[in-house]
C-alpha positions in Angstrom: -0.1 0.0 0.0 2.9 2.4 0.8 4.5 1.7 -2.6 1.1 2.5 -4.3 0.7 5.7 -2.6 4.3 6.8 -3.6 3.4 5.7 -7.1 0.1 7.7 -7.0 2.3 10.9 -5.8 4.7 10.5 -8.7 2.0 10.3 -11.1 0.6 13.5 -9.6 3.9 15.3 -10.1 4.0 14.1 -13.7 0.4 15.5 -14.3 1.3 18.6 -12.7 4.2 19.2 -15.0 1.9 18.5 -18.0 -0.6 21.0 -16.8 2.1 23.6 -16.2 3.4 23.2 -19.8 -0.1 23.2 -21.2 -0.7 26.5 -19.4 2.7 28.2 -20.1 3.6 28.0 -16.5 7.2 27.0 -16.9 10.7 28.7 -17.1 13.5 28.5 -19.7 16.9 28.7 -17.9 20.2 29.5 -19.8 23.5 29.1 -17.9 25.9 31.7 -18.9 29.4 32.6 -18.1 30.5 36.3 -17.5 32.5 37.3 -20.5 33.1 40.6 -18.8 31.6 42.7 -21.7 34.2 41.1 -24.2 32.5 39.8 -27.3 32.2 36.0 -27.3 30.3 34.0 -30.0 28.8 31.3 -27.9 27.6 33.9 -25.4 26.2 35.9 -28.2 24.3 33.0 -29.6 23.1 32.0 -26.2 21.8 35.5 -25.3 20.2 35.8 -28.8 18.3 32.6 -28.3 17.1 33.6 -24.8 16.1 37.1 -25.7 14.2 36.0 -28.8 12.3 33.5 -26.7 11.7 36.1 -24.1 10.1 38.4 -26.6 7.9 35.5 -27.9 6.5 35.6 -24.3 8.3 32.8 -22.7 9.7 33.3 -19.2 13.5 33.3 -19.5 16.0 33.4 -16.6 19.9 33.5 -17.3 21.7 31.7 -14.6 25.5 32.2 -13.5 27.8 31.0 -10.8 29.8 33.7 -8.9 31.0 32.9 -5.4 31.0 36.0 -2.8 29.3 38.3 -5.3 28.8 41.9 -4.1 25.4 42.6 -2.7 23.6 45.7 -4.0 24.2 47.4 -0.5 28.1 46.6 -0.8 28.1 48.2 -4.3 26.2 51.3 -3.1 28.6 51.7 -0.2 31.8 51.2 -2.4 30.4 53.9 -4.9 29.8 56.3 -2.2 33.3 55.9 -1.0 34.7 55.9 -4.5 36.3 52.6 -3.9 37.0 50.3 -6.8 35.1 47.0 -7.2 36.9 43.7 -7.3 36.2 42.3 -10.8 36.3 38.8 -9.4 33.2 39.6 -7.3 31.1 41.4 -9.9 29.0 40.0 -12.7 29.6 42.5 -15.8 27.7 40.6 -18.4 27.1 41.8 -22.0 25.4 45.2 -21.6 28.2 47.3 -23.0 29.1 45.0 -25.7 25.7 43.3 -26.8 23.3 45.8 -25.6 21.2 46.8 -22.5 18.1 44.8 -23.6 20.2 41.7 -23.2 21.7 42.7 -19.9 18.2 43.5 -18.5 17.1 39.9 -19.0 16.5 38.4 -15.5 19.8 37.1 -14.2 20.2 34.8 -11.1 23.4 33.8 -9.3 22.8 30.2 -8.4 25.5 30.4 -5.7 23.9 33.3 -3.8 20.2 32.6 -4.3 18.2 29.5 -3.7 17.3 28.0 -7.0 14.8 25.3 -7.7 13.7 23.6 -11.0 10.7 21.8 -12.1 10.0 19.0 -14.4 8.2 21.5 -16.6 11.3 23.7 -17.0 13.9 23.7 -19.5 17.6 24.1 -18.9 20.1 25.0 -21.6 23.9 24.6 -21.0 26.6 25.8 -23.2 28.9 23.1 -24.5 32.0 24.3 -22.4 30.1 23.9 -19.1 30.5 20.2 -18.7 30.7 20.6 -14.9 27.2 22.1 -14.9 26.0 19.2 -17.0 27.5 16.8 -14.2 26.2 18.8 -11.3 22.5 18.8 -12.8 22.8 15.1 -13.4 24.1 14.3 -10.0 21.2 16.4 -8.5 18.7 14.4 -10.6 17.4 17.6 -12.1 13.7 16.8 -13.3 13.8 19.4 -16.1 14.5 18.8 -19.8 18.1 19.8 -20.5 19.9 20.8 -23.7 23.4 21.5 -24.8 24.0 24.7 -26.7 26.8 23.6 -29.1 28.4 26.6 -30.7 31.7 25.3 -31.3 32.8 21.7 -31.5 36.3 22.4 -30.4 34.9 23.4 -27.0 33.4 19.8 -26.6 36.7 18.2 -27.1 38.5 20.8 -25.0 36.3 20.9 -21.8 34.6 17.4 -21.5 36.9 14.9 -19.4 38.6 12.0 -21.0 36.4 8.9 -21.3 33.3 10.9 -20.6 30.4 11.7 -23.1 27.0 13.5 -22.8 25.1 10.4 -22.3 26.9 9.9 -18.9 25.3 13.2 -18.0 21.8 12.0 -19.2 21.9 14.5 -22.1 20.5 13.6 -25.5 19.5 16.8 -27.0 21.4 19.6 -28.6 21.0 23.0 -30.2 23.7 23.9 -32.7 24.4 26.6 -35.2 24.9 24.6 -38.6 24.5 21.4 -40.3 28.3 20.9 -40.2 28.4 21.2 -36.5 25.5 18.8 -36.1 27.3 16.3 -38.2 30.4 16.6 -36.1 28.6 16.0 -32.8 26.6 13.1 -34.2 29.8 11.5 -35.5 31.0 11.2 -32.0 27.8 11.0 -30.0 25.4 9.2 -32.4 22.5 9.1 -29.9 22.1 12.9 -29.5 19.2 14.7 -31.2 20.4 18.0 -32.8 18.3 20.9 -33.6 20.0 23.3 -35.9 19.1 27.0 -35.5 21.3 29.0 -37.8 22.6 32.4 -36.2 21.3 35.7 -37.5 23.1 38.8 -38.5 21.4 41.8 -37.0 19.7 44.4 -39.2 22.4 47.2 -38.1 24.8 45.4 -40.5 23.9 46.9 -43.9 25.0 49.3 -46.6 25.3 53.0 -45.8 25.6 56.1 -47.8 28.6 57.3 -45.8 31.7 57.2 -48.0 34.3 54.4 -47.3 37.7 55.3 -46.1 40.6 53.0 -47.4 40.9 51.1 -44.1 41.5 47.2 -44.2 39.7 45.4 -41.3 41.4 42.4 -39.9 39.2 39.6 -38.0 41.7 37.0 -36.5 41.9 35.5 -33.1 45.7 35.0 -33.3 47.9 38.1 -32.9 50.5 36.4 -34.9 48.2 36.2 -37.8 47.6 39.9 -37.8 51.3 40.5 -37.7 51.9 38.2 -40.7 49.3 39.9 -42.8 50.1 43.6 -41.9 53.9 43.6 -41.7 54.2 41.6 -45.0 51.8 44.0 -46.7 53.9 47.0 -45.8 57.3 45.2 -46.7 56.0 44.0 -50.0 53.9 47.0 -51.0 55.6 50.3 -49.6 53.9 52.2 -52.2 50.5 51.4 -50.2 52.1 52.9 -46.8 49.0 55.2 -46.7 46.5 52.1 -46.3 45.6 51.6 -42.6 44.8 48.2 -41.0 42.2 47.8 -38.2 41.9 44.9 -35.8 38.2 44.3 -35.1 38.4 42.3 -31.9 36.4 43.3 -29.0 34.3 45.7 -30.6 30.5 46.2 -29.4 28.0 45.2 -31.9 27.2 49.0 -32.6 30.9 49.7 -33.0 31.6 46.8 -35.2 28.8 47.9 -37.6 30.2 51.4 -37.8 33.6 50.3 -38.7 32.5 47.7 -41.3 30.2 50.4 -43.0 33.0 52.9 -43.1 35.6 50.5 -44.7 35.7 48.6 -48.0 37.8 45.6 -47.4 37.8 42.9 -44.4 40.2 40.1 -43.9 38.7 37.2 -42.1 41.3 34.7 -40.8 40.1 32.3 -38.2 41.0 28.7 -38.5 38.7 27.7 -35.6 35.7 29.7 -36.3 32.3 27.6 -36.1 30.3 30.1 -38.0 32.0 33.5 -39.0 29.5 36.3 -37.9 31.8 39.0 -38.9 32.5 37.9 -42.5 28.8 37.9 -43.4 28.2 41.1 -41.5 31.2 42.6 -43.7 29.3 41.5 -46.8 26.2 43.0 -45.7 28.1 46.4 -45.2 29.4 46.1 -48.7 33.0 45.0 -48.0 35.1 42.6 -50.2 36.0 39.8 -47.8 39.2 38.0 -48.2 38.8 34.7 -46.2 41.4 32.2 -44.8 39.7 28.9 -45.3 38.9 27.5 -41.8 39.4 24.0 -40.5 35.6 23.4 -40.6 33.8 25.2 -43.2 30.6 26.9 -42.1 27.4 26.3 -44.2 27.5 29.5 -45.9 30.9 28.9 -47.3 30.2 26.0 -49.4 28.0 24.9 -52.2 25.9 21.7 -52.2 28.6 19.8 -54.0 31.0 20.8 -51.3 32.9 23.3 -53.4 33.7 26.9 -51.9 31.2 29.5 -52.9 32.2 32.7 -54.6 31.3 35.0 -51.6 34.8 35.6 -50.5 38.2 35.6 -52.1 39.4 32.5 -50.6 43.0 31.3 -49.8 44.4 28.4 -47.8 47.6 30.3 -47.0 47.7 33.1 -44.7 50.9 34.3 -46.2 49.0 35.0 -49.4 46.6 37.4 -47.9 49.0 40.5 -48.2 49.1 39.9 -52.0 45.3 39.5 -52.1 44.8 42.7 -50.1 47.2 44.7 -52.4 44.9 43.5 -55.4 41.9 44.5 -53.5 43.3 48.0 -52.7 44.1 48.4 -56.3 40.7 47.6 -57.4 39.2 49.9 -54.9 41.4 52.8 -55.9 40.4 52.3 -59.5 36.8 52.2 -58.7 36.3 48.6 -59.8 33.1 47.7 -58.2 33.0 44.2 -59.9 35.6 42.9 -57.5 33.4 43.7 -54.7 30.2 42.0 -56.0 29.1 38.5 -57.2 25.8 36.5 -57.2 27.1 34.4 -54.2 27.7 37.6 -52.1 24.2 38.7 -52.9 22.8 35.2 -52.0 24.8 35.2 -48.8 23.7 38.5 -47.7 20.0 37.4 -47.9 20.8 34.6 -45.7 20.7 34.5 -41.8 18.2 37.4 -41.5 16.5 38.3 -38.4 13.0 37.2 -39.9 14.5 33.7 -40.5 15.8 33.6 -37.1 12.6 34.6 -35.4 10.8 32.1 -37.4 13.1 29.3 -36.5 13.2 30.2 -32.9 9.4 30.5 -32.6 9.1 26.9 -34.2 11.7 25.6 -31.8 9.9 27.0 -28.7 6.5 25.3 -29.9 8.3 22.1 -30.6 10.2 21.7 -27.4 7.1 22.3 -25.4 4.9 20.0 -27.5 7.7 17.2 -27.3 8.0 17.6 -23.5 4.3 17.4 -23.1 4.1 14.1 -25.2 7.1 12.5 -23.4 5.5 13.2 -20.1 2.0 11.9 -21.2 3.8 8.7 -22.2 5.6 8.4 -18.8 2.2 9.1 -17.1 0.5 6.3 -19.2 3.3 3.9 -18.4 2.9 4.8 -14.6 -0.8 4.3 -14.8 -0.4 0.9 -16.3 2.1 0.0 -13.6 -0.2 1.1 -10.9 -3.1 -0.8 -12.3 -0.9 -4.0 -12.2 0.1 -3.2 -8.8 -3.6 -3.1 -7.7 -4.3 -6.3 -9.5 -1.6 -8.2 -7.5 -3.0 -6.7 -4.3 
């Protein structure tokens, strides 16, 4: 009789979760790391996803872990005394880089505030936070959990040896491209990937402002920047009037302004999972010179696997200075043909905010529907088991 009562209580909890989902009484939780207002592709994608779902009417909470975080009273006291705050005790977030509308999403420090999660809730964990995957698994979190897979390199970098996602009880992933989905399926064939391609915000677009002869460089490694810039000036001293600009760590607004004011962008990132800036530069009317990355993003290849003609591609970073010189010459001569192609026009029409909104809206509906169906199946199985228990008695 005691086991039967426990079974009924468990059934009631499952039914409660179904009722909450059907009445939209649930929360989407997103774990984030504090990038200290420094641009970060994974956090950009995560915040975009969270903000869009919030705008669609879902309750969204951003979670983070920070020990000994300042209280509001401590911050006010320090400000009155003009005392500097310890960066290790503050959550800076993304406001200055991504925008205040993202910073104003509800944030909660799970180390300072009591946090509970229900079976009707959803938890999204970036791929690098394997420790969070393990913690929530050990705590037997009743919610539905998803990995946000932005960059496959982070999976191999942060997950412990001989461990995989099924050991954390995770079988669902949201990723940015078909290639990323193929990579994760190749090592974890049991996962169910949902591809939601990122979007390029509308702020990136053509402008009537005249362009200055500045060459933008997007590269993670300073050594690549040095190779390009120094070799260019050594080989082409007649172009010493040409300026180069490193676009790392710009805010979105700042990045848009710089791309709109310049005609040429060099994109050299061997480990990029997507390449936001390359597409943003095309949208702003730039000629993009691309170093072919290790994993080609979807927008860079045709159906037959060949490179699309949306960038001037090279496999050798040392060849970029010569290509830049040709692009500078074309710009000075007013050769607009060098800056346009059908593939560029097609790429600029992809990854729009409208496509993104449609994809995210569909994703939100689908995960709720799937969760309801899963819980109903669980409830039906529990009911059958309860009936068999009553027959035995």
